[in-house]
VOKOL-683729 format. One line per field, with one value per atom (N, C-alpha, C, CB): residue number from 0; residue in three letters; atom name; x, y, z. Coordinates in Angstrom, 3 decimals, decimal comma. Last residue first. Glycine has a CB too. Layout:
N
seq: [NUM/...];
type: [ALA/...];
atom: [CA/...];
px: [X/...];
py: [Y/...];
pz: [Z/...];
//
This chain:
101
seq: [100/100/100/100/99/99/99/99/98/98/98/98/97/97/97/97/96/96/96/96/95/95/95/95/94/94/94/94/93/93/93/93/92/92/92/92/91/91/91/91/90/90/90/90/89/89/89/89/88/88/88/88/87/87/87/87/86/86/86/86/85/85/85/85/84/84/84/84/83/83/83/83/82/82/82/82/81/81/81/81/80/80/80/80/79/79/79/79/78/78/78/78/77/77/77/77/76/76/76/76/75/75/75/75/74/74/74/74/73/73/73/73/72/72/72/72/71/71/71/71/70/70/70/70/69/69/69/69/68/68/68/68/67/67/67/67/66/66/66/66/65/65/65/65/64/64/64/64/63/63/63/63/62/62/62/62/61/61/61/61/60/60/60/60/59/59/59/59/58/58/58/58/57/57/57/57/56/56/56/56/55/55/55/55/54/54/54/54/53/53/53/53/52/52/52/52/51/51/51/51/50/50/50/50/49/49/49/49/48/48/48/48/47/47/47/47/46/46/46/46/45/45/45/45/44/44/44/44/43/43/43/43/42/42/42/42/41/41/41/41/40/40/40/40/39/39/39/39/38/38/38/38/37/37/37/37/36/36/36/36/35/35/35/35/34/34/34/34/33/33/33/33/32/32/32/32/31/31/31/31/30/30/30/30/29/29/29/29/28/28/28/28/27/27/27/27/26/26/26/26/25/25/25/25/24/24/24/24/23/23/23/23/22/22/22/22/21/21/21/21/20/20/20/20/19/19/19/19/18/18/18/18/17/17/17/17/16/16/16/16/15/15/15/15/14/14/14/14/13/13/13/13/12/12/12/12/11/11/11/11/10/10/10/10/9/9/9/9/8/8/8/8/7/7/7/7/6/6/6/6/5/5/5/5/4/4/4/4/3/3/3/3/2/2/2/2/1/1/1/1/0/0/0/0];
type: [UNK/UNK/UNK/UNK/UNK/UNK/UNK/UNK/UNK/UNK/UNK/UNK/UNK/UNK/UNK/UNK/UNK/UNK/UNK/UNK/UNK/UNK/UNK/UNK/UNK/UNK/UNK/UNK/UNK/UNK/UNK/UNK/UNK/UNK/UNK/UNK/UNK/UNK/UNK/UNK/UNK/UNK/UNK/UNK/UNK/UNK/UNK/UNK/UNK/UNK/UNK/UNK/UNK/UNK/UNK/UNK/UNK/UNK/UNK/UNK/UNK/UNK/UNK/UNK/UNK/UNK/UNK/UNK/UNK/UNK/UNK/UNK/UNK/UNK/UNK/UNK/UNK/UNK/UNK/UNK/UNK/UNK/UNK/UNK/UNK/UNK/UNK/UNK/UNK/UNK/UNK/UNK/UNK/UNK/UNK/UNK/UNK/UNK/UNK/UNK/UNK/UNK/UNK/UNK/UNK/UNK/UNK/UNK/UNK/UNK/UNK/UNK/UNK/UNK/UNK/UNK/UNK/UNK/UNK/UNK/UNK/UNK/UNK/UNK/UNK/UNK/UNK/UNK/UNK/UNK/UNK/UNK/UNK/UNK/UNK/UNK/UNK/UNK/UNK/UNK/UNK/UNK/UNK/UNK/UNK/UNK/UNK/UNK/UNK/UNK/UNK/UNK/UNK/UNK/UNK/UNK/UNK/UNK/UNK/UNK/UNK/UNK/UNK/UNK/UNK/UNK/UNK/UNK/UNK/UNK/UNK/UNK/UNK/UNK/UNK/UNK/UNK/UNK/UNK/UNK/UNK/UNK/UNK/UNK/UNK/UNK/UNK/UNK/UNK/UNK/UNK/UNK/UNK/UNK/UNK/UNK/UNK/UNK/UNK/UNK/UNK/UNK/UNK/UNK/UNK/UNK/UNK/UNK/UNK/UNK/UNK/UNK/UNK/UNK/UNK/UNK/UNK/UNK/UNK/UNK/UNK/UNK/UNK/UNK/UNK/UNK/UNK/UNK/UNK/UNK/UNK/UNK/UNK/UNK/UNK/UNK/UNK/UNK/UNK/UNK/UNK/UNK/UNK/UNK/UNK/UNK/UNK/UNK/UNK/UNK/UNK/UNK/UNK/UNK/UNK/UNK/UNK/UNK/UNK/UNK/UNK/UNK/UNK/UNK/UNK/UNK/UNK/UNK/UNK/UNK/UNK/UNK/UNK/UNK/UNK/UNK/UNK/UNK/UNK/UNK/UNK/UNK/UNK/UNK/UNK/UNK/UNK/UNK/UNK/UNK/UNK/UNK/UNK/UNK/UNK/UNK/UNK/UNK/UNK/UNK/UNK/UNK/UNK/UNK/UNK/UNK/UNK/UNK/UNK/UNK/UNK/UNK/UNK/UNK/UNK/UNK/UNK/UNK/UNK/UNK/UNK/UNK/UNK/UNK/UNK/UNK/UNK/UNK/UNK/UNK/UNK/UNK/UNK/UNK/UNK/UNK/UNK/UNK/UNK/UNK/UNK/UNK/UNK/UNK/UNK/UNK/UNK/UNK/UNK/UNK/UNK/UNK/UNK/UNK/UNK/UNK/UNK/UNK/UNK/UNK/UNK/UNK/UNK/UNK/UNK/UNK/UNK/UNK/UNK/UNK/UNK/UNK/UNK/UNK/UNK/UNK/UNK/UNK/UNK/UNK/UNK/UNK/UNK/UNK/UNK/UNK/UNK/UNK/UNK/UNK/UNK/UNK/UNK/UNK/UNK/UNK/UNK/UNK/UNK/UNK/UNK/UNK/UNK/UNK];
atom: [N/CA/C/CB/N/CA/C/CB/N/CA/C/CB/N/CA/C/CB/N/CA/C/CB/N/CA/C/CB/N/CA/C/CB/N/CA/C/CB/N/CA/C/CB/N/CA/C/CB/N/CA/C/CB/N/CA/C/CB/N/CA/C/CB/N/CA/C/CB/N/CA/C/CB/N/CA/C/CB/N/CA/C/CB/N/CA/C/CB/N/CA/C/CB/N/CA/C/CB/N/CA/C/CB/N/CA/C/CB/N/CA/C/CB/N/CA/C/CB/N/CA/C/CB/N/CA/C/CB/N/CA/C/CB/N/CA/C/CB/N/CA/C/CB/N/CA/C/CB/N/CA/C/CB/N/CA/C/CB/N/CA/C/CB/N/CA/C/CB/N/CA/C/CB/N/CA/C/CB/N/CA/C/CB/N/CA/C/CB/N/CA/C/CB/N/CA/C/CB/N/CA/C/CB/N/CA/C/CB/N/CA/C/CB/N/CA/C/CB/N/CA/C/CB/N/CA/C/CB/N/CA/C/CB/N/CA/C/CB/N/CA/C/CB/N/CA/C/CB/N/CA/C/CB/N/CA/C/CB/N/CA/C/CB/N/CA/C/CB/N/CA/C/CB/N/CA/C/CB/N/CA/C/CB/N/CA/C/CB/N/CA/C/CB/N/CA/C/CB/N/CA/C/CB/N/CA/C/CB/N/CA/C/CB/N/CA/C/CB/N/CA/C/CB/N/CA/C/CB/N/CA/C/CB/N/CA/C/CB/N/CA/C/CB/N/CA/C/CB/N/CA/C/CB/N/CA/C/CB/N/CA/C/CB/N/CA/C/CB/N/CA/C/CB/N/CA/C/CB/N/CA/C/CB/N/CA/C/CB/N/CA/C/CB/N/CA/C/CB/N/CA/C/CB/N/CA/C/CB/N/CA/C/CB/N/CA/C/CB/N/CA/C/CB/N/CA/C/CB/N/CA/C/CB/N/CA/C/CB/N/CA/C/CB/N/CA/C/CB/N/CA/C/CB/N/CA/C/CB/N/CA/C/CB/N/CA/C/CB/N/CA/C/CB/N/CA/C/CB/N/CA/C/CB/N/CA/C/CB/N/CA/C/CB/N/CA/C/CB/N/CA/C/CB];
px: [154,194/153,429/152,320/152,866/155,471/156,240/155,406/157,153/154,340/154,191/154,883/152,702/156,712/155,636/155,544/155,867/158,343/157,794/156,599/157,420/159,805/158,406/157,727/157,639/162,478/162,164/160,733/163,066/162,562/163,107/162,720/162,651/161,792/160,754/161,272/159,654/164,046/163,284/162,318/162,518/164,961/165,900/165,161/166,899/162,761/163,123/164,095/163,721/162,785/161,806/162,139/160,401/164,980/164,919/163,977/164,470/164,349/165,648/165,563/166,727/161,819/162,012/163,328/161,969/162,415/161,496/161,707/160,051/164,096/164,584/163,727/164,580/162,320/163,583/164,130/164,609/160,309/160,004/161,269/159,309/161,740/161,129/160,829/159,844/162,387/163,456/162,922/164,105/159,809/160,657/161,794/161,226/159,024/158,302/159,119/156,941/160,775/160,831/160,163/160,163/159,887/161,288/161,429/162,153/157,225/157,539/158,980/157,299/157,626/156,945/157,266/155,430/158,861/159,590/158,956/159,613/156,741/158,021/158,839/158,817/154,791/154,547/155,849/153,618/156,157/155,756/155,515/154,486/156,430/157,621/157,298/158,213/153,748/154,591/155,837/154,995/153,046/152,361/153,188/150,970/154,722/154,908/154,241/154,334/153,534/154,928/155,215/155,890/150,972/151,132/152,559/150,737/151,213/150,966/151,220/149,524/152,154/152,493/152,392/153,916/151,719/151,212/151,477/151,835/153,030/151,563/150,944/151,070/155,578/155,202/153,683/155,864/157,920/156,549/156,372/156,196/160,520/159,633/158,203/159,637/161,785/162,006/161,073/163,456/161,286/160,455/160,634/160,775/161,184/161,945/161,104/163,314/159,507/159,409/160,176/157,907/159,347/160,013/159,917/161,513/157,704/157,697/158,340/156,236/157,703/158,051/158,021/159,442/156,640/156,996/157,252/158,222/154,499/155,168/155,384/154,343/154,912/154,355/155,158/154,364/155,997/155,227/154,579/154,187/157,774/156,376/155,497/155,832/160,060/160,000/158,623/161,084/158,894/159,434/159,352/158,670/159,989/158,988/159,665/158,084/160,289/160,866/159,749/161,543/160,751/159,783/160,535/158,656/161,514/162,001/160,874/163,251/162,085/161,079/161,708/159,795/164,473/163,419/162,327/162,811/166,375/166,305/165,257/167,634/166,012/167,339/167,340/167,936/163,378/163,727/165,080/162,688/163,140/162,865/163,257/161,376/163,587/164,002/163,602/165,536/162,854/162,616/162,896/161,168/164,406/164,134/163,958/165,274/163,488/163,989/163,598/163,423/164,089/163,641/164,281/163,975/163,029/163,950/163,352/164,241/161,124/162,110/163,110/162,855/159,688/158,985/159,915/157,946/161,481/161,246/160,511/160,450/161,201/162,446/162,265/163,570/158,710/158,891/160,143/158,980/159,355/158,370/158,516/156,938/161,122/161,606/160,651/161,775/159,340/160,474/161,012/161,590/157,663/157,113/158,216/156,341/159,488/158,820/158,251/157,700/160,166/161,203/160,592/162,072/157,679/158,326/159,384/158,964/157,347/156,385/156,996/155,085/159,500/159,451/158,507/159,016/158,692/159,941/159,980/161,144/156,373/156,288/157,541/156,077/157,486/156,529/156,401/155,149/159,000/159,675/158,768/160,114/156,929/157,930/158,653/158,937/155,623/154,917/155,899/153,957/157,637/157,130/156,410/156,184/157,852/159,015/158,566/160,042/155,321/155,761/156,937/156,164/155,359/154,429/154,871/153,015/157,659/157,459/156,632/158,826/157,232/157,224/156,904/156,211];
py: [88,580/89,818/89,614/90,318/86,067/87,232/88,440/87,603/82,924/84,010/85,282/84,287/80,363/81,279/82,394/81,865/77,934/78,706/79,566/77,805/76,392/76,011/76,848/76,129/76,553/76,496/76,111/75,551/76,877/75,650/75,457/74,472/79,287/78,259/76,937/78,747/80,906/80,745/79,567/82,011/80,816/80,494/80,208/81,643/81,766/80,358/79,906/80,103/84,481/83,684/82,194/83,921/85,190/85,616/84,727/87,075/83,961/83,749/84,043/84,633/84,947/83,512/83,212/82,810/87,702/87,199/85,719/87,450/87,746/88,240/87,687/89,788/86,709/86,040/86,449/86,350/88,655/87,272/86,515/86,558/90,862/90,900/89,496/91,736/89,968/90,268/90,273/91,623/89,793/88,597/88,788/88,277/92,467/91,460/90,174/91,157/93,670/94,044/92,988/95,407/92,343/92,264/92,593/93,224/93,155/91,729/91,535/90,952/95,911/95,452/93,987/95,649/95,822/96,391/95,941/97,938/94,707/94,010/94,514/94,175/96,697/95,354/94,589/94,562/98,750/98,924/97,572/99,797/97,609/97,991/98,148/99,294/97,334/96,143/96,444/95,601/100,048/99,167/97,910/98,783/100,784/101,389/100,528/102,827/99,262/99,020/99,603/99,629/100,411/99,007/98,702/98,087/102,942/102,822/101,398/103,241/104,292/102,924/102,778/102,549/106,915/105,974/104,522/106,269/108,257/108,269/107,301/109,657/106,947/107,181/107,123/106,124/106,999/107,442/107,781/108,666/106,513/105,350/105,713/104,737/108,927/108,130/106,923/107,659/109,796/110,325/109,553/111,787/107,180/108,147/108,563/107,545/106,834/106,522/107,602/106,440/105,457/106,428/105,929/106,642/105,144/104,711/105,819/104,394/104,014/104,997/104,345/105,609/102,081/103,371/104,440/103,219/99,405/100,232/101,615/100,309/96,757/98,114/98,948/98,781/94,277/94,485/95,851/93,455/93,806/93,457/93,609/94,330/94,918/93,466/92,943/92,829/97,869/97,171/95,678/97,558/99,266/98,722/98,071/97,716/101,117/100,886/100,395/102,184/100,673/100,636/100,323/99,585/102,196/101,674/101,743/102,473/102,202/102,176/101,545/101,389/102,284/103,216/103,317/102,787/100,406/101,543/102,574/102,195/98,488/99,056/100,315/99,356/97,661/98,506/99,166/99,559/97,803/97,217/98,198/96,826/96,954/97,757/97,032/98,029/97,301/96,572/97,492/96,024/97,278/98,060/97,115/99,080/97,143/96,479/97,332/95,017/97,762/98,229/97,400/99,720/96,846/96,502/96,963/94,971/97,192/98,268/98,023/98,429/94,912/96,127/97,312/96,460/93,147/93,086/94,326/91,833/93,730/94,093/94,095/93,127/92,584/94,026/94,507/94,375/89,893/90,562/92,077/90,142/89,475/89,355/90,048/87,873/89,781/90,691/90,667/90,310/87,621/88,971/90,014/89,232/85,518/85,726/87,143/84,693/85,786/85,929/86,204/84,668/85,241/86,538/86,795/86,595/82,582/83,608/85,005/83,494/81,403/81,380/82,456/80,000/81,823/82,418/82,473/81,625/80,276/81,716/82,430/81,990/77,755/78,295/79,803/77,624/77,483/77,502/78,093/76,085/77,439/78,496/78,614/78,227/75,095/76,375/77,543/76,505/73,219/73,380/74,722/72,226/73,502/73,794/74,041/72,627/72,642/74,005/74,425/74,094/69,962/70,908/72,352/70,685/67,705/68,786/69,877/69,352/64,304/65,647/66,660/65,756];
pz: [20,518/20,708/21,687/19,396/20,265/20,664/21,041/19,580/21,665/20,697/21,191/20,427/22,576/22,946/21,912/24,364/22,284/21,190/21,542/20,116/24,030/23,821/22,754/25,113/24,874/23,459/23,143/22,804/27,596/27,036/25,586/27,839/28,496/28,380/27,846/27,493/28,484/29,725/29,677/30,024/25,903/26,976/28,279/27,177/24,538/24,407/25,484/23,048/24,923/25,666/25,616/25,110/23,228/24,622/25,436/24,708/20,757/21,401/22,895/20,747/20,216/20,383/21,086/19,030/20,004/21,030/21,287/20,619/17,759/19,055/20,187/19,089/15,813/16,109/17,475/15,025/15,816/16,176/16,574/15,011/14,857/16,187/16,684/16,166/12,282/13,237/14,666/12,910/11,238/11,284/12,283/9,884/11,379/12,160/12,291/11,513/9,526/10,943/11,812/11,166/7,196/7,598/9,087/6,747/7,094/7,280/7,739/5,976/6,631/7,837/8,112/7,706/4,131/5,272/6,585/5,192/2,635/2,736/3,920/1,445/2,843/3,389/3,590/2,462/1,468/2,870/3,524/2,972/-1,075/-0,311/1,170/-0,859/-1,835/-1,686/-0,860/-3,061/-1,996/-1,048/-0,777/-1,583/-4,110/-2,789/-1,717/-2,761/-6,148/-5,769/-4,384/-6,816/-6,302/-5,906/-5,471/-7,054/-7,379/-5,936/-5,448/-5,603/-9,809/-9,410/-7,893/-9,894/-10,315/-11,318/-10,947/-12,663/-8,316/-8,314/-9,315/-8,603/-6,621/-8,014/-8,071/-8,993/-4,225/-4,483/-5,962/-3,606/-3,780/-3,737/-4,141/-2,338/-3,641/-4,856/-4,932/-4,917/-1,077/-2,159/-3,464/-2,387/1,347/0,544/-0,658/0,080/4,260/2,837/2,083/2,360/7,442/6,576/5,133/7,003/10,437/9,039/8,224/8,528/13,824/12,806/11,426/13,089/15,482/16,067/15,007/16,944/15,937/14,939/15,530/13,617/18,040/17,987/16,994/19,399/18,464/17,251/17,145/17,154/20,431/20,722/19,488/21,859/19,562/19,461/19,864/20,332/17,821/18,985/18,736/20,285/14,664/15,570/16,756/14,850/11,784/13,099/14,011/13,668/8,381/9,471/10,750/9,206/5,307/6,586/7,613/7,080/1,862/2,928/4,160/2,488/0,515/0,120/1,182/-1,211/1,060/1,956/1,560/2,026/-0,882/-0,712/0,140/-2,051/-0,526/-1,669/-1,533/-1,861/3,069/1,761/0,671/1,632/6,485/5,335/4,062/5,358/9,886/8,648/7,478/8,587/12,972/11,774/10,590/11,504/16,409/15,204/14,009/15,068/19,858/18,548/17,441/18,360/23,015/21,931/20,609/21,901/24,894/24,778/23,649/26,091/24,951/24,566/24,383/25,589/26,040/24,600/24,098/24,250/28,747/28,076/26,561/28,474/29,212/29,395/28,665/30,894/28,770/27,915/28,010/28,304/30,912/29,535/28,568/29,146/33,043/32,919/31,483/33,927/32,576/32,574/32,398/33,871/32,886/31,602/31,500/31,411/35,589/34,563/33,192/34,505/36,747/36,969/35,899/38,377/35,922/35,516/35,670/36,352/37,256/35,802/35,288/35,297/39,899/39,435/37,908/39,971/39,932/40,181/39,693/41,673/39,501/38,529/38,689/38,692/41,818/40,522/39,449/40,123/43,710/43,765/42,422/44,899/42,947/42,893/42,882/44,079/43,482/42,123/41,955/41,771/46,252/45,407/43,964/45,463/47,010/47,344/46,454/48,841/46,175/45,568/45,818/46,115/45,545/46,507/45,836/47,022/45,008/44,464/45,564/43,314];
//
């Protein structure tokens, strides 16, 4: 085994992973629920950038439904972010399943 070669490969992999992570921070995903009543925009890192709630989703007598719609939109965006992260990082790590955020 050539230790120098292994170290160089490890450094190259680390550099590639850092670059991929930086790129993921620039990728936006949108989570939608209630047929578009609630939308959440977030990065593939999980940073929420925007939340839109249509007025039809707001019923003062039914806050629980609005809460469910927001959670559902967030989960939709998070699932998309996870998928993008796993695809991008999986290519570099051989599918080792590194966390996206």
